[in-house]
C-alpha positions as CSV (number, residue, x, y, z in Angstrom):
1,M,24.1,4.2,24.6
2,N,26.8,2.3,22.4
3,K,29.0,3.8,19.7
4,V,26.1,2.6,17.5
5,D,23.3,4.0,19.2
6,T,25.3,7.5,19.1
7,G,26.0,7.2,15.7
8,L,22.4,6.7,14.9
9,I,20.8,9.8,17.2
10,D,23.3,12.0,15.4
11,L,22.5,11.0,12.2
12,L,19.1,11.5,13.0
13,S,19.1,14.8,14.4
14,S,21.1,16.0,11.3
15,S,19.0,14.8,8.8
16,I,15.9,16.3,10.3
17,N,18.0,19.7,10.7
18,C,18.0,19.8,14.6
19,S,21.8,20.0,14.6
20,P,24.7,20.5,11.8
21,S,26.0,17.6,9.4
22,S,26.9,15.0,11.5
23,N,30.5,13.4,11.7
24,V,30.0,9.3,12.5
25,E,33.2,7.0,12.2
26,L,32.5,3.5,12.2
27,L,33.7,0.3,11.0
28,P,32.3,-1.9,8.3
29,Q,30.3,-4.0,10.6
30,E,29.2,-1.2,12.7
31,W,27.6,0.4,9.8
32,Q,25.5,-2.8,9.4
33,Q,24.4,-2.7,13.0
34,L,23.4,0.9,12.2
35,F,21.4,0.1,9.5
36,D,19.8,-2.8,11.2
37,E,19.0,-0.4,14.1
38,A,17.7,2.1,11.5
39,V,15.5,-0.3,10.1
40,A,14.1,-1.6,13.5
41,H,12.8,2.0,14.0
42,Q,12.1,2.7,10.4
43,I,14.0,5.7,10.2
44,H,16.6,4.2,7.6
45,H,15.1,5.9,4.6
46,I,15.3,9.4,6.6
47,I,18.9,9.2,7.6
48,F,20.2,7.6,4.5
49,E,21.7,10.8,2.6
50,Q,23.5,11.7,6.0
51,A,24.7,8.1,6.6
52,Y,26.0,7.8,2.9
53,K,28.2,10.8,3.4
54,N,29.8,9.2,6.3
55,G,29.9,5.6,5.6
56,S,29.7,4.8,2.0
57,T,33.4,4.3,1.3
58,V,33.9,2.0,4.8
59,N,31.0,-0.3,3.5
60,P,30.3,0.3,0.1
61,D,28.2,-2.8,-0.7
62,L,25.7,-1.8,2.3
63,F,25.2,1.6,1.0
64,A,24.9,0.3,-2.6
65,A,21.9,-2.0,-1.2
66,W,20.6,0.7,1.0
67,K,20.6,3.4,-2.2
68,N,18.4,1.1,-4.0
69,E,16.1,0.1,-1.2
70,T,15.5,3.8,-0.1
71,M,14.8,4.3,-4.1
72,S,12.4,1.4,-4.1
73,S,10.5,2.3,-1.4
74,F,9.9,6.1,-2.7
75,L,8.3,5.0,-5.7
76,F,6.2,2.7,-4.0
77,F,5.4,4.8,-1.3
78,Y,4.5,7.5,-3.8
79,E,1.9,5.3,-5.6
80,R,0.2,4.2,-2.2
81,F,-1.1,7.9,-1.8
82,E,-2.4,8.6,-5.5
83,V,-6.1,8.5,-4.7
84,I,-6.1,10.1,-1.3
85,G,-6.6,13.2,-2.3
86,E,-9.8,12.4,-4.3
87,L,-10.8,10.5,-1.2
88,F,-10.7,13.8,0.9
89,E,-12.3,15.7,-1.9
90,R,-15.3,13.2,-1.8
91,L,-15.6,13.1,2.1
92,R,-15.3,17.1,1.9
93,K,-18.3,17.5,-0.8
94,A,-20.2,14.9,1.4
95,N,-19.8,17.5,4.5
96,I,-18.5,14.9,6.5
97,P,-15.3,16.5,8.9
98,V,-12.7,14.0,8.8
99,L,-9.4,14.8,11.0
100,A,-5.8,13.4,9.6
101,L,-3.7,12.3,12.5
102,K,-0.2,11.7,12.8
103,G,1.8,10.4,10.2
104,L,0.1,12.4,7.3
105,Y,0.6,15.5,8.6
106,F,4.0,14.3,10.7
107,K,5.5,13.6,7.3
108,N,5.4,17.1,6.2
109,L,7.5,18.2,8.8
110,Y,10.4,16.5,7.6
111,P,13.0,18.0,5.3
112,K,12.2,15.2,2.5
113,P,8.3,14.1,3.8
114,E,8.5,11.4,0.9
115,L,11.4,9.7,3.1
116,R,9.1,9.6,6.4
117,T,7.2,6.2,5.3
118,M,3.8,5.5,6.7
119,G,2.2,2.0,7.3
120,D,-1.2,3.4,7.3
121,M,-3.3,6.6,7.4
122,D,-5.4,7.3,10.7
123,L,-8.5,9.5,10.4
124,L,-10.6,10.5,13.1
125,I,-14.6,11.0,12.4
126,D,-17.8,11.6,14.4
127,R,-19.8,8.3,14.7
128,Q,-22.7,9.7,13.1
129,Y,-20.8,9.8,9.9
130,L,-19.3,6.4,10.1
131,D,-21.7,4.6,7.7
132,E,-21.5,7.2,5.0
133,A,-17.7,7.9,5.4
134,S,-17.4,4.3,4.9
135,K,-19.0,4.0,1.7
136,I,-17.3,6.9,0.3
137,I,-14.0,4.9,1.2
138,Q,-15.3,1.7,-0.1
139,G,-16.3,4.0,-3.3
140,V,-12.5,4.6,-4.2
141,G,-11.9,1.0,-4.3
142,Y,-10.8,0.1,-0.6
143,Q,-12.3,-3.1,1.4
144,K,-13.6,-3.3,4.7
145,A,-11.5,-5.3,6.8
146,T,-13.4,-8.5,8.3
147,K,-11.6,-8.3,11.3
148,E,-13.1,-6.4,14.2
149,D,-11.3,-4.1,16.3
150,P,-13.0,-2.0,19.0
151,K,-11.2,1.3,18.3
152,H,-11.3,1.7,14.8
153,I,-12.3,-0.1,11.2
154,S,-9.5,-0.7,9.0
155,F,-9.8,-0.8,4.8
156,F,-7.3,-2.0,3.1
157,H,-6.3,-1.7,-0.9
158,K,-4.3,-4.0,-3.2
159,R,-2.3,-0.5,-4.0
160,Y,-3.2,2.4,-1.6
161,I,-2.3,2.8,2.2
162,Y,-4.3,1.4,4.6
163,I,-6.9,3.4,6.3
164,E,-7.9,3.3,9.9
165,L,-11.2,5.0,10.6
166,H,-11.5,6.0,14.1
167,T,-14.4,7.3,16.0
168,S,-12.7,8.2,19.4
169,L,-9.1,8.6,20.5
170,V,-9.7,7.4,23.9
171,T,-11.8,5.0,25.9
172,E,-13.6,5.3,28.9
173,T,-12.3,2.3,30.1
174,R,-9.0,2.2,29.4
175,R,-7.8,6.2,29.6
176,K,-10.6,7.5,31.7
177,Q,-8.6,10.6,32.8
178,A,-7.7,11.5,29.0
179,I,-11.7,11.3,27.8
180,G,-11.9,14.7,27.5
181,L,-9.5,14.9,24.3
182,N,-12.2,13.2,22.1
183,Q,-14.2,16.3,22.3
184,D,-11.1,19.0,22.7
185,I,-9.4,17.8,19.6
186,W,-12.5,18.9,17.5
187,N,-12.5,22.4,19.2
188,D,-9.6,23.9,17.4
189,V,-8.8,22.3,14.1
190,T,-7.7,23.7,10.6
191,Y,-6.9,22.8,7.1
192,F,-3.8,21.6,5.8
193,T,-2.7,21.3,2.2
194,A,0.6,19.2,1.0
195,E,1.1,16.9,-2.0
196,N,-2.0,17.8,-4.0
197,M,-4.2,16.8,-0.8
198,T,-5.9,19.4,1.5
199,F,-7.3,17.8,4.8
200,L,-8.3,18.5,8.2
201,I,-5.8,18.4,11.3
202,P,-6.0,19.2,14.6
203,S,-3.7,22.0,16.6
204,D,-0.8,21.4,17.2
205,F,-1.3,21.5,21.2
206,N,-3.8,18.9,21.0
207,H,-1.7,17.1,18.4
208,L,1.4,17.0,20.5
209,L,-1.3,15.9,23.7
210,Y,-2.5,12.8,21.2
211,C,0.8,12.1,19.9
212,C,1.8,11.2,23.7
213,I,-1.1,9.4,24.4
214,H,-0.7,7.3,21.5
215,M,2.8,6.5,22.4
216,T,1.7,5.6,25.9
217,N,-0.8,3.3,24.7
218,H,1.8,1.4,23.2
219,F,4.4,1.8,26.1
220,G,3.4,-1.2,28.1
221,K,3.0,-3.8,25.5
222,G,5.7,-3.4,22.5
223,G,7.0,0.4,23.0
224,F,7.9,3.1,20.8
225,G,11.0,4.0,19.1
226,L,13.4,6.6,17.4
227,R,10.9,7.7,14.4
228,Q,7.8,8.3,17.0
229,V,10.3,10.5,19.3
230,S,11.5,12.3,15.9
231,D,7.6,12.9,14.8
232,F,7.0,14.3,18.5
233,A,10.4,16.5,18.6
234,L,9.7,18.1,15.0
235,L,6.1,19.3,15.9
236,V,7.5,20.6,18.9
237,K,9.8,22.6,17.2
238,K,7.0,23.9,15.1
239,A,4.5,24.6,17.7
240,A,7.4,26.0,20.3
241,A,7.1,29.8,19.4
242,T,3.4,30.0,20.1
243,L,3.0,27.0,22.6
244,D,1.8,28.0,26.1
245,W,4.0,25.8,28.0
246,D,2.0,26.4,31.2
247,K,-1.3,25.3,29.7
248,F,0.3,22.5,27.9
249,L,2.1,21.0,30.8
250,E,-1.4,21.4,33.0
251,K,-3.4,19.7,30.2
252,A,-0.6,17.0,30.0
253,N,-1.1,16.5,33.9
254,E,-5.2,16.5,33.4
255,Y,-4.6,13.8,30.9
256,G,-2.4,11.5,33.1
257,I,0.5,11.9,31.2
258,G,2.6,14.8,33.1
259,N,5.4,12.7,33.7
260,F,5.9,11.2,30.5
261,V,5.4,14.5,28.4
262,E,8.3,16.3,30.6
263,A,11.0,12.9,30.2
264,L,9.7,12.8,26.6
265,L,10.7,16.9,26.3
266,I,14.1,16.1,28.1
267,I,14.9,13.0,25.7
268,C,14.6,15.3,23.0
269,N,16.6,17.9,24.3
270,N,19.3,15.5,25.0
271,F,18.9,13.8,20.8
272,F,17.9,16.7,18.7
273,K,18.9,20.1,21.1
274,L,15.5,20.6,21.1
275,E,14.6,23.8,23.0
276,I,12.6,23.5,26.2
277,P,11.7,25.6,29.2
278,Q,15.0,25.2,31.7
279,S,12.1,24.5,34.3
280,I,11.6,21.3,32.9
281,I,15.2,20.5,33.1
282,E,15.8,21.5,36.6
283,K,12.3,20.1,37.9
284,N,13.7,16.7,36.6
285,R,17.5,16.8,37.5
286,V,16.4,14.2,40.3
287,N,14.6,11.9,37.9
288,E,17.8,11.2,35.7
289,K,17.7,7.4,36.1
290,H,14.2,7.1,35.7
291,I,15.0,9.1,32.1
292,E,18.1,7.1,31.4
293,K,15.8,3.9,31.6
294,L,13.2,5.4,29.3
295,T,15.5,6.5,26.5
296,E,17.2,2.8,26.7
297,T,13.5,1.5,26.3
298,I,12.9,3.7,23.6
299,L,16.1,2.4,22.0
300,E,15.5,-1.1,22.6
301,A,11.7,-1.0,21.4
302,G,12.0,0.3,17.5
303,V,9.0,1.0,15.8
304,F,5.8,-0.1,18.3
305,G,8.2,-3.0,19.7
306,G,9.0,-4.6,16.4
307,K,12.8,-5.0,17.4
308,S,13.1,-7.4,20.6
309,L,10.8,-9.2,21.0
310,N,12.1,-10.4,24.4
311,S,12.0,-6.8,25.7
312,A,8.6,-6.4,24.8
313,I,7.5,-9.5,26.4
314,N,9.3,-8.2,29.5
315,R,7.5,-5.1,29.4
316,S,4.2,-6.9,28.9
317,L,4.8,-8.9,32.1
318,A,5.9,-5.7,33.6
319,M,2.6,-4.6,33.1
320,D,1.0,-7.4,34.1
321,A,3.0,-7.3,37.5
322,L,1.8,-4.0,38.3
323,N,-1.9,-4.8,37.6
324,T,-1.3,-7.8,40.0
325,K,-0.6,-5.1,42.6
326,G,2.9,-6.8,43.9
327,D,1.7,-10.2,44.6
328,T,4.5,-12.0,42.6
329,S,3.0,-15.5,43.0
330,K,-0.2,-14.2,41.1
331,F,2.0,-12.6,38.8
332,H,4.2,-15.9,37.7
333,L,0.7,-17.8,37.6
334,R,-1.0,-15.3,35.2
335,Y,2.3,-15.2,33.0
336,V,2.0,-19.3,32.2
337,F,-1.9,-19.5,32.7
338,P,-3.0,-15.9,31.6
339,S,-6.6,-15.0,31.6
340,R,-8.5,-15.3,28.4
341,S,-8.5,-11.6,27.6
342,K,-4.7,-11.8,27.9
343,L,-4.5,-14.4,25.3
344,S,-3.2,-13.3,21.9
345,P,-5.5,-13.8,18.7
346,S,-3.8,-17.0,17.8
347,Y,-5.6,-18.7,20.7
348,A,-9.1,-17.0,19.5
349,Y,-10.9,-20.5,20.1
350,A,-10.2,-20.2,24.0
351,K,-11.7,-16.7,23.9
352,K,-14.4,-17.8,22.2
353,C,-15.2,-20.9,24.4
354,G,-14.1,-20.8,28.3
355,L,-13.6,-24.5,28.3
356,L,-11.0,-24.5,25.7
357,L,-8.7,-22.5,28.3
358,P,-6.7,-25.1,29.5
359,V,-5.9,-26.4,25.9
360,A,-4.8,-22.6,24.9
361,W,-2.6,-22.8,28.1
362,V,-0.9,-26.3,26.9
363,H,-1.0,-24.9,23.3
364,R,1.0,-21.9,24.4
365,I,3.6,-23.4,26.5
366,I,4.4,-26.0,23.3
367,N,4.6,-23.1,21.3
368,A,7.0,-21.2,23.8
369,I,9.5,-24.2,24.0
370,M,9.3,-24.7,20.2
371,R,10.1,-21.2,19.0
372,K,13.4,-21.1,17.2
373,D,13.6,-17.1,17.2
374,L,14.5,-17.2,20.9
375,S,17.2,-18.7,23.0
376,F,16.3,-20.9,26.2
377,E,17.3,-17.8,28.3
378,Q,15.1,-15.5,26.0
379,K,12.0,-17.9,27.1
380,I,12.6,-17.1,30.6
381,P,11.4,-14.0,32.0
382,D,14.3,-11.5,33.0
383,T,12.9,-10.7,36.8
384,E,15.8,-7.8,36.8
385,K,14.7,-6.2,33.7
386,I,10.8,-6.7,34.5
387,D,11.6,-5.1,37.9
388,G,13.4,-2.1,36.3
389,Y,10.3,-1.5,33.8
390,I,8.1,-1.9,36.8
391,N,9.7,1.1,38.7
392,L,9.9,3.3,35.5
393,F,6.2,2.6,35.1
394,K,5.8,3.8,38.7
395,W,7.4,6.8,38.2
396,L,5.9,7.7,35.0
397,D,2.4,7.0,36.6
398,I,0.7,7.3,33.3
399,K,-3.2,7.2,34.1
């Protein structure tokens, strides 16, 4: 990690009350770089107060703009939740059990919940209630998205936060080993009240497991960043006193995420001084290089890969290379000439009509050549970095 990375993590750790107030000394341009990194990880509001104490006199123009943006964001996100309490009440009166996942609960683990922003709200529901719940959501002014997604139904509103309504957390085809979570998560739930809202949440035990599964779902694509890591760390910190560590790690292995969970716990120990069993630290001393690579991957990803497109591409190519079972020639061919299922939505015409696949290949190559946000070098796969990701993926052995 470089000086800015270290400063960013120190500020985040102190901002979430995992360590004392930080003492970060950076030059004006380094503070600008830190801000840009924080925005990429969507933690710039969370760390603002601590950052202001350290850098406002060094780069006053930056911090004046940062302060205004944080205040505007607070007002914007406050308004986005105005109708959610009413929505949960309507669902409760209709006897429809709905679990709130991730952000809506995680934000309340932060010292200042209003600064942990959310892009959407994830809800889990049993399929039998899907139609009735959809009508209730639309009854408070939401519209159902026309774009179909196999994992969830999306609802949008011009004022309120987007909603993703899930009927399952994992699928048989993608995460067969973790399929039991779909039922397990309903076996231990409780009501949680915050900000004039009351909603069901999973037990911390199951929420931690789902949090990790969700991160691994994104890992081979865009990746995940510091906000997801701090969510996980705060939930572990809350649950640690009553968490049965042996049972938790056993279940993580059962779900095919054992190595990932242990590596993430060690990273949280390094970043935030999170207390974890010494046995996990001792067991993974021989895996330090892999954990360093995972740390590097988190820092370069941002929120679900939004920070570095080139890194996201390399991770995606590494996953494709693994799927070719080491056949390098096939891997390079698949990169230039992907199957219909691997094409992005921009080439939907080829997904609908196989005869147009060659047209999509040419279209895709031209688009890559014409892109101005990538240098020529970035348009060429970085085989060294891809190999590094392949080795990391193999060690993590995510099922």
